[in-house]
C-alpha positions in Angstrom: -20.2 -15.7 -15.6 -21.6 -12.7 -13.5 -20.0 -9.3 -13.7 -18.9 -9.6 -10.1 -17.0 -12.9 -10.9 -15.3 -11.2 -13.9 -14.3 -8.2 -11.7 -12.9 -10.6 -9.1 -11.0 -12.5 -11.8 -9.7 -9.2 -13.1 -8.4 -8.4 -9.6 -6.6 -11.7 -9.4 -5.1 -11.0 -12.8 -3.8 -7.6 -11.5 -2.3 -9.4 -8.5 -0.5 -11.9 -10.8 0.9 -9.0 -12.9 2.3 -7.3 -9.8 3.7 -10.5 -8.5 5.6 -11.1 -11.7 7.0 -7.6 -11.5 8.8 -8.6 -8.3 10.1 -11.9 -9.5 13.8 -12.4 -9.7 15.4 -11.2 -13.0 18.4 -13.2 -14.2 21.4 -11.2 -15.3 21.8 -10.8 -19.0 25.1 -11.7 -20.7 26.8 -8.8 -22.6 26.7 -9.1 -26.4 29.8 -10.8 -27.8 31.1 -11.7 -24.4 32.3 -15.4 -24.0 33.2 -16.4 -20.5 36.4 -18.4 -20.2 36.2 -21.9 -19.0 37.9 -22.2 -15.6 38.1 -24.9 -13.0 36.8 -23.9 -9.7 37.1 -25.8 -6.5 33.6 -26.3 -5.1 33.1 -26.2 -1.4 29.9 -27.6 0.1 28.1 -25.2 2.5 25.1 -25.8 4.5 22.0 -24.1 3.0 20.9 -21.0 4.9 17.2 -20.4 5.6 15.9 -17.4 3.7 15.4 -14.2 5.7 11.8 -13.3 6.3 10.2 -10.8 4.0 8.4 -7.7 5.3 4.7 -7.6 5.7 2.5 -5.3 3.8 1.9 -7.9 1.6 5.3 -9.2 0.5 7.7 -6.5 -0.5 10.9 -7.7 -2.2 13.1 -6.4 0.7 14.4 -8.2 3.7 14.1 -6.8 7.2 17.1 -7.5 9.4 17.3 -5.5 12.6 16.2 -2.1 11.2 17.1 1.0 13.2 14.7 3.9 13.4 15.7 6.5 10.9 16.5 9.9 12.4 13.8 11.7 10.3 11.2 9.3 11.6 12.1 10.2 15.2 12.4 14.0 14.5 9.7 14.6 12.0 7.4 11.8 10.7 6.5 10.5 14.2 4.7 13.8 15.1 1.8 12.8 12.8 2.3 9.1 12.0 3.6 7.8 15.3 7.0 6.4 16.1 5.9 2.9 15.1 3.6 4.0 12.3 0.3 4.1 14.2 -1.0 7.6 14.0 -2.6 9.1 17.2 -4.8 11.4 14.9 -7.6 10.2 12.7 -6.8 12.5 9.8 -3.3 11.2 9.4 -2.8 7.6 8.1 -1.3 4.7 9.9 1.9 3.7 8.0 2.8 0.6 10.0 2.8 -2.6 7.9 2.1 -0.6 4.7 3.9 -1.9 1.6 7.4 -0.4 1.1 6.9 0.2 -2.7 3.6 2.0 -2.0 5.2 4.2 0.6 8.1 5.1 -1.6 5.7 6.1 -4.4 3.6 8.3 -2.1 6.7 10.2 -0.8 8.0 10.7 -4.3 4.5 11.8 -5.5 4.4 14.3 -2.7 7.8 15.6 -3.7 6.9 16.1 -7.3 3.4 17.2 -6.6 1.8 14.3 -8.5 -0.3 13.7 -5.4 -2.2 16.9 -4.8 -5.1 16.1 -2.5 -5.8 18.8 0.2 -3.8 17.1 3.0 -0.9 16.6 0.6 -0.8 20.2 -0.4 -1.2 21.6 3.1 1.2 19.3 4.9 3.0 16.6 2.9 4.4 18.7 0.1 6.5 20.6 2.6 7.4 17.6 4.7 8.4 15.4 1.7 10.6 18.2 0.3 13.0 18.0 3.2 13.5 14.3 2.9 16.8 13.6 1.1 16.3 11.3 -1.9 18.7 8.7 -0.5 16.6 8.5 2.8 13.2 7.8 1.2 13.6 4.1 1.0 14.9 3.7 4.5 11.9 5.5 5.9 9.5 3.5 3.8 11.3 0.2 4.7 11.2 1.1 8.4 7.5 1.7 8.5 6.7 -1.3 6.3 8.5 -3.5 8.9 6.3 -2.3 11.8 3.3 -4.3 13.0 0.1 -3.1 11.4 -2.5 -1.3 13.4 -5.0 -3.7 15.0 -8.7 -3.5 14.0 -10.9 -1.3 16.2 -14.7 -1.5 16.8 -17.1 0.6 14.8 -20.9 0.9 14.6 -22.3 -2.5 13.7 -24.8 -1.2 11.1 -22.0 0.7 9.2 -19.7 -2.3 9.5 -22.3 -4.7 8.0 -23.0 -2.3 5.0 -19.3 -1.8 4.5 -18.6 -5.6 4.6 -21.1 -6.2 1.8 -19.5 -3.6 -0.4 -16.0 -4.7 0.4 -16.5 -8.3 -0.5 -19.3 -8.1 -3.1 -19.2 -4.7 -4.7 -22.4 -3.5 -6.3 -23.4 -4.9 -9.6 -25.9 -2.3 -10.4 -23.3 0.4 -10.3 -20.6 -1.8 -11.8 -18.6 -1.4 -8.5 -16.0 -4.1 -8.1 -15.4 -5.7 -4.7 -12.6 -3.9 -2.8 -11.1 -7.2 -1.9 -10.1 -7.8 -5.5 -7.2 -5.3 -5.1 -6.9 -4.8 -1.3 -7.1 -8.5 -0.3 -9.7 -10.3 1.8 -7.9 -9.3 5.0 -7.3 -5.7 3.8 -3.5 -6.0 3.8 -3.2 -4.9 0.2 -1.6 -6.3 -2.9 1.8 -4.8 -3.9 3.0 -2.7 -5.4 0.1 -0.3 -6.0 -2.7 -1.5 -3.8 -2.2 -0.4 -0.2 -3.0 -1.9 3.2 -6.4 -0.7 4.5 -6.7 -2.9 7.5 -6.9 -0.9 10.8 -6.8 2.4 8.9 -8.4 5.5 10.5 -12.0 6.1 9.3 -11.6 9.8 8.8 -8.5 9.3 6.6 -10.2 6.7 4.4 -13.3 8.9 3.8 -11.1 11.9 3.1 -9.1 10.0 0.4 -12.2 8.5 -1.2 -13.7 12.0 -1.4 -10.4 13.3 -2.9 -10.5 10.6 -5.6 -14.1 11.4 -6.4 -13.4 15.1 -6.6 -10.3 14.4 -8.8 -8.0 16.3 -6.3 -6.1 13.1 -5.8 -5.0 11.7 -9.2 -1.9 9.5 -8.5 -3.8 6.2 -8.7 -2.5 4.0 -11.5 -4.9 3.9 -14.5 -7.4 6.1 -12.6 -8.7 2.9 -10.8 -9.7 4.6 -7.6 -11.1 7.7 -9.3 -13.3 5.5 -11.4 -14.5 3.6 -8.3 -14.9 6.6 -6.0 -17.0 8.5 -8.5 -19.7 5.8 -8.1 -19.7 5.8 -4.3 -22.1 7.8 -2.2 -20.9 9.5 1.0 -22.9 6.9 3.0 -21.0 4.1 1.2 -17.7 5.7 1.8 -18.5 6.0 5.5 -19.5 2.3 5.7 -16.4 1.1 3.9 -14.2 3.2 6.2 -15.9 1.7 9.2 -15.5 -1.8 8.0 -11.8 -1.6 7.1 -11.2 0.1 10.5 -12.2 -3.2 12.1 -9.9 -5.5 10.1 
């Protein structure tokens, strides 16, 4: 089996682990507790169809007529847009991003675990004013929005980025990006974010931050290990490709 096949298999294994983490957990009986036998009249009810899960990939939360949080309107929308599509390339699109991932990033900004240049200059201060009990509502709102559509990028860069994204580079022991971010770039929850439609400038900046070790909130240093092997040209190509997804 080739190294690339093993890397892809490892990626599928990671996906399986994260999926299990969101499986339903049955309630545990308390030690020594014995429920009393009682007769209960059973009424037959028509089964209800399950509510749709959010996109982003499949967060374990249900979207049912979400209202725009006040902080999104007053603060977040200035850089990330009211519906999560940022008008500025240096700020990321949040629309359709996984809710668990967004919650983690906000919390990492608050406790300074995420310390890349953009985080320190802007997001540390912004996240500090978000009440703890509002974080999930903001993340859930943006996760429920329709993701940014792909945009055109230079064909030569897109072709080079596509090769890396789907095939990696065996000589550098670079795994295919799709192993963790999915073939469509929508990410695999909870730790691997959506890349599809993301701004090129933001992608390049984050890859550079991982490589420079100024961003270190990636689980098990996965992205730091990968980014350390990428050239600036490869980062630019990958950013161009995912921008088109």
